C-alpha positions as CSV (number, residue, x, y, z in Angstrom):
1,M,0.0,0.0,0.0
2,K,1.3,3.4,-1.0
3,K,2.3,5.9,1.7
4,K,-0.4,8.4,0.5
5,Q,-3.1,5.7,0.9
6,K,-2.0,4.9,4.4
7,V,-2.1,8.6,5.4
8,I,-5.7,8.9,3.9
9,I,-6.8,5.7,5.8
10,F,-5.2,7.1,9.0
11,F,-7.1,10.4,8.8
12,V,-10.4,8.7,7.9
13,L,-10.1,6.5,11.1
14,L,-9.1,9.5,13.1
15,H,-12.1,11.5,11.9
16,S,-14.3,8.6,12.7
17,I,-12.9,8.3,16.2
18,M,-13.2,12.1,16.8
19,H,-16.9,12.2,15.8
20,Q,-19.0,13.9,18.4
21,R,-20.9,10.8,19.4
22,N,-17.8,8.7,19.5
23,R,-16.3,11.2,21.9
24,Q,-19.5,11.0,24.0
25,I,-19.3,7.2,24.1
26,L,-15.6,7.3,25.1
27,Q,-16.3,9.9,27.8
28,I,-18.8,7.6,29.4
29,A,-17.0,4.3,28.7
30,L,-13.4,5.0,29.7
31,P,-14.1,6.2,33.3
32,S,-16.5,3.3,33.7
33,I,-13.8,0.8,32.6
34,V,-11.4,2.3,35.1
35,S,-14.1,2.0,37.8
36,N,-14.8,-1.7,36.9
37,I,-11.1,-2.6,37.0
38,T,-10.7,-1.1,40.5
39,V,-13.7,-3.0,42.0
40,P,-11.9,-6.4,42.4
41,L,-9.0,-4.6,44.0
42,L,-11.0,-4.2,47.2
43,G,-11.1,-8.0,47.6
44,L,-7.5,-8.5,46.5
45,I,-6.3,-6.0,49.1
46,D,-8.1,-7.9,51.8
47,V,-6.7,-11.2,50.7
48,A,-3.2,-9.8,50.5
49,I,-3.4,-8.5,54.1
50,V,-4.9,-11.7,55.7
51,G,-2.5,-13.8,53.7
52,H,0.3,-12.5,56.0
53,M,-1.5,-13.4,59.3
54,G,-0.1,-16.9,59.5
55,S,-3.3,-19.0,59.0
56,A,-5.0,-20.2,55.9
57,A,-8.3,-19.9,57.8
58,Y,-8.2,-16.1,57.5
59,I,-8.0,-16.4,53.7
60,G,-10.9,-18.8,53.7
61,A,-13.0,-16.5,55.9
62,I,-12.3,-13.6,53.6
63,A,-13.2,-15.7,50.5
64,V,-16.5,-16.9,52.1
65,G,-17.5,-13.5,53.5
66,S,-16.7,-11.6,50.4
67,M,-18.6,-14.1,48.2
68,I,-21.7,-13.8,50.5
69,F,-21.8,-10.0,50.1
70,N,-20.8,-9.9,46.5
71,L,-23.8,-12.2,45.8
72,L,-26.1,-10.1,48.0
73,Y,-25.1,-6.8,46.4
74,W,-25.2,-8.3,42.9
75,L,-28.8,-9.4,43.4
76,F,-29.7,-5.8,44.2
77,G,-27.7,-4.3,41.4
78,F,-31.0,-3.3,39.8
79,L,-30.7,-0.1,41.9
80,R,-27.9,1.1,39.7
81,M,-29.3,-0.2,36.4
82,G,-32.9,0.8,36.8
83,T,-32.0,4.2,38.1
84,S,-29.5,4.8,35.3
85,G,-31.9,4.0,32.4
86,M,-34.9,6.0,33.8
87,T,-32.7,9.0,34.7
88,S,-31.1,9.2,31.3
89,Q,-34.6,9.2,29.7
90,A,-35.8,11.9,32.0
91,L,-32.7,13.9,31.2
92,G,-33.4,13.5,27.5
93,R,-36.9,14.9,28.0
94,R,-35.4,17.7,30.1
95,D,-37.8,16.6,32.9
96,M,-35.8,17.8,35.9
97,S,-38.7,17.0,38.3
98,E,-38.6,13.4,37.2
99,V,-34.8,13.4,37.5
100,M,-35.1,14.5,41.1
101,R,-37.9,12.0,41.9
102,L,-35.7,9.2,40.6
103,F,-32.8,10.4,42.7
104,V,-35.0,10.4,45.9
105,N,-36.9,7.2,45.1
106,S,-33.7,5.2,44.3
107,L,-31.9,6.4,47.4
108,T,-34.9,5.7,49.6
109,V,-35.4,2.2,48.2
110,G,-31.7,1.4,48.5
111,L,-31.4,2.6,52.1
112,G,-34.6,0.8,52.9
113,I,-33.3,-2.5,51.5
114,A,-30.1,-2.0,53.5
115,M,-32.1,-1.5,56.8
116,V,-33.9,-4.8,56.1
117,F,-30.5,-6.5,55.8
118,I,-29.4,-5.1,59.1
119,I,-32.7,-6.0,60.9
120,L,-32.5,-9.5,59.5
121,Q,-28.8,-9.9,59.8
122,V,-28.8,-12.9,62.2
123,P,-31.1,-15.2,60.0
124,L,-29.3,-13.9,56.9
125,R,-25.9,-14.8,58.4
126,E,-27.0,-18.3,59.4
127,L,-28.6,-19.0,56.1
128,A,-25.6,-17.8,54.2
129,L,-23.2,-19.9,56.3
130,L,-25.5,-22.9,55.9
131,L,-25.5,-22.6,52.1
132,M,-21.7,-21.9,51.9
133,H,-21.0,-24.6,54.5
134,P,-17.4,-23.6,55.4
135,T,-15.1,-25.8,57.5
136,P,-15.3,-25.5,61.3
137,D,-12.1,-23.4,61.6
138,I,-13.4,-20.9,59.0
139,T,-17.0,-20.6,60.2
140,P,-16.5,-18.4,63.3
141,L,-14.1,-16.1,61.3
142,A,-16.6,-15.9,58.4
143,A,-19.3,-15.0,61.0
144,T,-17.1,-12.2,62.3
145,Y,-16.6,-11.0,58.8
146,F,-20.4,-10.9,58.2
147,N,-21.2,-9.3,61.6
148,I,-19.0,-6.3,60.8
149,C,-19.5,-6.0,57.0
150,I,-23.3,-5.9,57.2
151,W,-23.0,-2.4,58.7
152,G,-21.6,-1.2,55.3
153,A,-24.8,-2.3,53.6
154,P,-26.4,1.2,53.7
155,A,-23.3,2.7,52.2
156,M,-23.1,0.1,49.4
157,M,-26.8,0.4,48.6
158,G,-26.5,4.2,48.6
159,I,-23.5,4.0,46.3
160,Y,-25.4,1.8,43.9
161,S,-28.3,4.3,43.8
162,L,-26.0,7.3,43.4
163,N,-23.8,5.7,40.7
164,G,-26.9,4.8,38.7
165,W,-28.1,8.3,38.9
166,F,-24.7,9.8,38.0
167,I,-24.5,7.5,34.9
168,G,-28.0,8.5,33.9
169,M,-26.8,12.1,34.1
170,Q,-24.0,11.2,31.6
171,N,-21.4,11.5,34.4
172,T,-19.1,8.5,35.0
173,R,-16.2,10.5,36.3
174,I,-17.7,10.7,39.8
175,P,-18.2,6.9,40.1
176,M,-14.6,6.4,38.9
177,F,-13.3,8.9,41.5
178,I,-15.4,7.1,44.2
179,S,-14.0,3.7,43.2
180,I,-10.4,4.9,43.3
181,M,-10.9,6.7,46.5
182,Q,-12.5,3.7,48.2
183,N,-9.4,1.6,47.3
184,V,-7.1,4.1,48.8
185,V,-9.1,4.4,52.0
186,N,-9.4,0.7,52.2
187,I,-5.6,0.2,52.0
188,L,-4.8,2.9,54.5
189,A,-7.5,1.9,57.0
190,S,-6.9,-1.9,56.8
191,L,-3.1,-1.6,57.1
192,T,-3.5,0.8,60.0
193,L,-6.0,-1.3,61.9
194,V,-4.1,-4.6,61.3
195,F,-0.4,-3.7,61.6
196,A,-0.6,-0.5,63.8
197,C,-3.5,-1.5,66.1
198,G,-2.8,-5.2,66.2
199,M,-6.3,-6.3,65.0
200,K,-6.8,-9.5,62.9
201,I,-9.6,-10.1,60.5
202,E,-11.7,-7.6,62.3
203,G,-9.3,-4.9,61.2
204,V,-9.5,-5.9,57.6
205,V,-13.3,-6.0,57.5
206,L,-13.6,-2.7,59.4
207,G,-11.2,-1.1,56.9
208,T,-13.5,-2.3,54.1
209,V,-16.6,-0.8,55.9
210,I,-14.8,2.5,56.5
211,A,-14.0,2.6,52.8
212,Q,-17.6,1.9,51.9
213,W,-18.9,4.7,54.1
214,A,-16.2,7.1,52.9
215,G,-17.3,6.4,49.3
216,F,-21.0,6.9,50.1
217,L,-20.4,10.2,52.0
218,T,-18.1,11.5,49.3
219,A,-20.7,10.7,46.7
220,L,-23.3,12.6,48.6
221,F,-20.9,15.5,49.0
222,L,-20.2,15.5,45.2
223,W,-23.9,15.3,44.4
224,H,-24.5,18.3,46.6
225,H,-21.6,20.2,45.1
226,Y,-22.4,19.5,41.4
227,Y,-26.2,18.9,41.4
228,G,-27.5,20.4,44.6
229,R,-29.2,23.2,42.6
230,L,-31.6,20.6,41.2
231,R,-33.3,20.4,44.6
232,R,-35.7,23.1,43.5
233,Y,-37.1,20.7,40.9
234,Y,-38.2,18.2,43.5
235,P,-42.0,17.6,42.9
236,H,-42.9,19.0,46.3
237,A,-41.6,22.4,45.3
238,T,-43.1,25.1,43.1
239,S,-41.3,26.7,40.2
240,S,-40.0,29.5,42.5
241,G,-38.5,26.9,44.9
242,A,-41.0,27.5,47.7
243,V,-42.7,24.6,49.4
244,A,-45.9,23.7,47.5
245,T,-49.2,24.1,49.2
246,Q,-51.1,21.1,50.5
247,K,-53.6,21.6,47.6
248,E,-50.9,21.6,45.0
249,R,-49.4,18.4,46.4
250,K,-52.6,16.5,46.3
251,E,-53.8,17.5,42.9
252,P,-55.3,14.3,41.5
253,Q,-53.7,14.3,38.1
254,Q,-50.2,14.9,39.6
255,T,-50.8,12.2,42.2
256,A,-51.9,9.7,39.5
257,M,-48.8,10.5,37.4
258,R,-46.5,10.0,40.3
259,H,-48.1,6.7,41.2
260,A,-47.6,5.5,37.7
261,E,-44.0,6.6,37.7
262,L,-43.4,4.9,41.0
263,M,-45.0,1.7,39.7
264,K,-42.8,1.8,36.6
265,F,-39.7,2.3,38.8
266,F,-40.6,-0.9,40.7
267,Q,-41.6,-2.8,37.6
268,V,-38.2,-2.0,35.9
269,N,-36.3,-3.0,39.0
270,R,-38.4,-6.2,39.4
271,D,-37.5,-7.4,35.9
272,I,-33.8,-6.6,36.5
273,F,-33.8,-8.4,39.8
274,L,-35.4,-11.6,38.4
275,R,-33.1,-11.4,35.4
276,T,-30.1,-11.2,37.8
277,L,-31.4,-14.3,39.7
278,F,-31.1,-16.4,36.5
279,L,-27.6,-15.0,35.8
280,V,-26.6,-15.9,39.4
281,A,-28.0,-19.4,39.0
282,V,-26.0,-20.0,35.9
283,N,-22.8,-18.7,37.3
284,L,-23.1,-20.6,40.6
285,F,-24.0,-23.8,38.8
286,F,-21.0,-23.3,36.4
287,T,-18.7,-23.1,39.5
288,S,-20.4,-26.0,41.3
289,A,-20.4,-28.3,38.2
290,G,-16.7,-27.6,37.8
291,A,-16.0,-28.4,41.5
292,R,-17.7,-31.8,41.2
293,Q,-15.1,-32.7,38.5
294,G,-12.2,-32.3,40.8
295,A,-9.8,-29.6,42.0
296,V,-7.8,-29.4,38.7
297,I,-10.9,-28.8,36.6
298,L,-12.3,-26.3,39.1
299,S,-9.0,-24.4,39.0
300,V,-8.9,-24.5,35.2
301,N,-12.5,-23.1,34.9
302,T,-11.7,-20.4,37.5
303,L,-8.6,-19.3,35.6
304,L,-10.3,-19.3,32.2
305,M,-13.3,-17.3,33.7
306,Q,-10.8,-14.6,34.6
307,L,-10.4,-14.0,30.9
308,Y,-14.2,-13.6,30.7
309,L,-14.2,-11.2,33.7
310,L,-11.4,-9.1,32.2
311,F,-13.4,-8.8,28.9
312,S,-16.6,-8.0,30.8
313,Y,-14.9,-5.0,32.6
314,V,-14.3,-3.4,29.2
315,M,-17.6,-4.3,27.7
316,D,-19.5,-2.9,30.7
317,G,-17.9,0.4,30.0
318,F,-19.4,0.5,26.5
319,A,-22.7,-0.9,27.9
320,Y,-22.8,2.0,30.3
321,A,-22.3,4.4,27.4
322,G,-25.2,2.7,25.5
323,E,-27.5,3.0,28.5
324,A,-26.6,6.6,29.4
325,I,-26.4,8.2,25.9
326,G,-29.0,5.9,24.3
327,G,-31.4,6.4,27.1
328,K,-31.0,10.2,26.8
329,Y,-31.8,10.2,23.1
330,Y,-34.6,7.7,23.6
331,G,-36.2,10.0,26.2
332,A,-35.8,12.9,23.9
333,R,-37.4,10.8,21.1
334,N,-34.5,11.6,18.8
335,E,-34.7,8.5,16.6
336,V,-31.7,9.4,14.4
337,A,-29.3,10.1,17.3
338,F,-30.5,7.0,19.2
339,R,-29.9,4.6,16.4
340,D,-26.6,6.2,15.6
341,V,-25.5,5.6,19.3
342,V,-26.6,2.0,19.1
343,V,-24.6,1.4,15.9
344,R,-21.5,3.2,17.2
345,V,-21.5,1.3,20.6
346,F,-21.7,-2.0,18.6
347,W,-18.8,-0.8,16.4
348,W,-16.6,-0.1,19.5
349,S,-17.6,-3.3,21.2
350,G,-17.0,-5.3,18.1
351,A,-13.5,-3.8,17.8
352,M,-12.9,-4.7,21.4
353,A,-14.1,-8.2,20.8
354,V,-11.6,-8.7,17.9
355,L,-8.8,-7.1,19.9
356,F,-9.4,-9.3,23.0
357,T,-9.6,-12.4,20.9
358,L,-6.3,-11.7,19.3
359,V,-4.7,-10.8,22.6
360,Y,-6.0,-14.0,24.2
361,A,-4.9,-16.1,21.3
362,L,-1.4,-14.7,21.4
363,G,-0.8,-14.2,25.1
364,G,-3.6,-15.9,27.0
365,T,-1.4,-18.8,28.2
366,A,1.2,-16.3,29.5
367,F,-1.6,-14.5,31.4
368,L,-2.7,-17.7,33.0
369,R,0.9,-18.4,34.1
370,L,0.8,-15.0,35.9
371,L,-2.1,-16.3,38.0
372,T,-0.7,-19.7,38.9
373,N,2.5,-21.7,38.7
374,E,0.7,-25.1,39.1
375,T,1.9,-27.0,36.0
376,S,-1.0,-29.5,36.1
377,V,-3.5,-26.7,36.0
378,I,-1.7,-24.9,33.1
379,A,-1.4,-28.1,31.2
380,A,-5.1,-29.0,31.7
381,S,-6.2,-25.4,30.7
382,G,-4.8,-26.0,27.2
383,T,-7.5,-28.6,26.5
384,Y,-10.3,-26.0,27.2
385,F,-8.6,-22.8,26.1
386,F,-10.3,-22.6,22.8
387,W,-13.6,-22.1,24.6
388,A,-12.3,-19.0,26.3
389,L,-11.3,-17.6,22.9
390,L,-14.9,-17.7,21.8
391,I,-16.1,-15.6,24.8
392,P,-15.5,-12.1,23.3
393,A,-17.2,-12.9,20.0
394,V,-20.3,-14.7,21.5
395,G,-20.6,-12.4,24.6
396,M,-20.2,-9.0,23.0
397,T,-23.8,-8.7,21.7
398,A,-25.4,-9.6,25.0
399,F,-23.3,-7.0,26.8
400,V,-24.2,-4.2,24.4
401,W,-27.9,-5.0,24.4
402,D,-27.9,-5.1,28.2
403,G,-26.7,-1.5,28.2
404,V,-29.1,-0.3,25.5
405,F,-32.1,-2.1,27.1
406,I,-31.3,-0.6,30.5
407,G,-31.1,2.8,28.9
408,I,-34.6,2.5,27.3
409,T,-35.9,0.5,30.2
410,A,-36.8,-2.5,28.0
411,T,-36.2,-4.7,31.0
412,R,-38.7,-7.3,30.0
413,G,-36.6,-8.2,27.1
414,M,-33.6,-8.6,29.4
415,L,-35.6,-10.9,31.6
416,V,-36.9,-13.0,28.7
417,S,-33.5,-13.5,27.2
418,S,-32.0,-14.6,30.5
419,V,-34.8,-17.1,31.1
420,I,-34.5,-18.7,27.7
421,S,-30.7,-18.7,27.8
422,A,-30.6,-20.2,31.3
423,I,-32.9,-23.0,30.3
424,L,-30.7,-23.6,27.2
425,F,-27.6,-23.7,29.5
426,F,-29.0,-26.4,31.8
427,V,-30.5,-28.5,29.0
428,V,-27.3,-28.5,26.9
429,Y,-25.2,-29.4,30.0
430,E,-27.5,-32.3,31.0
431,L,-27.6,-33.7,27.4
432,F,-23.8,-33.8,27.0
433,R,-22.2,-33.9,30.4
434,H,-21.8,-37.7,30.5
435,S,-20.1,-37.9,27.1
436,W,-18.3,-34.5,27.0
437,G,-17.5,-33.8,30.7
438,N,-16.2,-30.3,31.2
439,H,-16.4,-29.5,27.5
440,A,-20.2,-29.8,27.9
441,L,-20.1,-27.2,30.7
442,W,-18.2,-24.8,28.5
443,L,-20.4,-25.5,25.5
444,A,-23.4,-24.7,27.6
445,M,-21.8,-21.4,28.8
446,I,-20.9,-20.3,25.3
447,L,-24.4,-21.1,24.0
448,Y,-25.9,-19.3,27.0
449,L,-24.0,-16.1,26.2
450,L,-24.8,-16.4,22.5
451,M,-28.5,-17.0,23.0
452,R,-28.8,-13.9,25.3
453,G,-27.6,-11.8,22.4
454,I,-29.8,-13.5,19.9
455,V,-33.0,-13.2,21.9
456,Q,-32.3,-9.5,22.7
457,T,-31.6,-8.8,19.0
458,I,-34.9,-10.3,18.0
459,W,-36.7,-8.4,20.9
460,Y,-35.2,-5.1,19.8
461,F,-36.3,-5.4,16.2
462,K,-39.7,-6.9,17.0
463,K,-40.8,-5.0,20.2
464,V,-38.4,-2.1,20.9
465,R,-37.4,-0.6,17.6
466,R,-40.9,0.5,16.7
467,F,-41.2,2.6,19.9
468,V,-38.4,4.8,18.6
469,K,-40.2,5.6,15.3
């Protein structure tokens, strides 16, 4: 290729990347990717500290305790997703009253759920430990972890609500700052409590709780600093900012509209919650089925799933862009801009899928060697490695549609796709597990990811796309 042609191609690509909507997408996606990558660091920091306490039981307690709360918070991740989509649509309509209603509703529901956790902490703890069934030396330490960490639930639920609202307002820089700040506070607090104050696992968990509350309070402060002026739009205020009269508050038409909006808020979050249950069921079964095949297979599956998680951190960034920007244009009924965003998010995600596939193909084994030096595990992973190479290609569509569907609150499509895909996962595994072993488990996972994308694509063109017209 001639030099002149290369220069032309370079400038065409540069112009495409610098397009206004591409810049919008990257402004949302890049901070979100940084935030996603920092999330697992909280757990890694805790493990690193307890790993120097002289007993493997401490590591086991951290593993069990963190898994309990990760699962608990994951189930209620609808607070972030539902709030994000509805807020972005309200922003697109320039309905600031609705924006503020969503802020108050989400925060109230999140803190309410957290208070239920705290009130029911004893039965929750006993049920969690019964399901996890840790060994006798780990059980009391895991119980200690739970007893302290549960007091961070209001902060975590509050952060979920606030982050969803920030993303809906097209601002992912504040969630990124909060994630980074939490890690810094966690490191400083945990190290101080353990090595300066002589505490054991209590110091590690308390450091995590301190970091969670620091993140929540900082998020509230930043909301007040950047968005506090929006308080005047809260529905119980008049246009001049004065408190509305009792008559104005109880106007029948306004009351009916607010009731409908609140019902929609709970309907959206209900669909996302149920959808998450199916995702959790598939992921837990994948781990459990691998464990039943022995320690080596369990280790192999765990390592290969790290490639999936790494890819998901990047894809979630572009999914957030789809939900925030797509939801904004959908709320504004800007059909051309909405469809342009969908196409561009798919373009970016497709490019990332190709890039990750090439990187995994060329350096995936080297990455696995960074995670373990067990030769038996590395050798066994080669047998199943080609399944991991398929993850970016088959999973990309599901990630993008999740973001778009959240943005336009087409949550029923997300639920339906998860139900169908989960059923397919279990059926495929049961059909082939006796003859294919662990390959059947990976085949089921790949088809599960692929089917989620297929069902959502059909749902978009059959049931969603017409609403934009």
